[in-house]
N, C-alpha and C positions, 0 to 999 in steps of 0.2 A: 804930268806930276809923277807918275810911276817911273818914268825914265830918269828924272832928276834924282829921285830917292835911291834908285838902284845904282846909278853911277856914283853918287856921293858915298853910299855905304860900302860899296865894293872897291872903289878906286878905279873902275874901268871907264873907258870912254863910252859915250852913249851908243856908238855903233856896235860895240862888243856886247853890251847889255840888252840891246833891243830884242833879240830872239827870246830871251828869258821873260821879258816884260810882255811880249806878245803872247807867249804860251800861257802865262798867268792870266792875262785878260781874256783869252779865248776859253780857258778852263774854268773860270769863275762863274758860278751859278748866278743868274740875274734874278733879282727879287720879283720883277714883274712877270716873268715867264716860268720861273721855277726850273729852268734849264740853262746850261751854258751855251754860248754861241756855237761851240763845236758840236754839241749834241743836237742842236737844231739843224745844222747844216748836214752833218754826216750820220746822225741817228745813233751815235754811241759816244761814250766818253773817250777822250784822247788817251793814247798810250804814251804816258810820260816816262821819264828816265827811271823812276823807281819801279814802275810796273815792268819795264823791259829787264831790269836787273833781277826782279823776282822771277820772271818767266825763265830767264837764263839759268838761274840757280835751281829752279824746280826741274828743268829739263836735264840738269847735270846729275840729279839724284837717280840712282838705279831703281827700277821698278821693284816694288815689294814682292818678295818671293822668288826673285831671279838670282841665280848663282853668279858669282863674279865671272867665271869663264864664259857663261852664256851671255852676260851683259857686254863683256869686252869683245 
């Protein structure tokens, strides 16, 4: 069901949309356990694309109190 909705709304073939559907299914918290399948298998939440971008952005910011020549 998720594959058909994803491919219909985005105009992709199901093969292209499958990784996104699998990520969403593995990241969704299950009502019966209170955890996502990824959390149960690996013990932590998955590192999704938004978290990766946030980490990349935060690492690009120079530390507070450092001068530019020291940072560079």
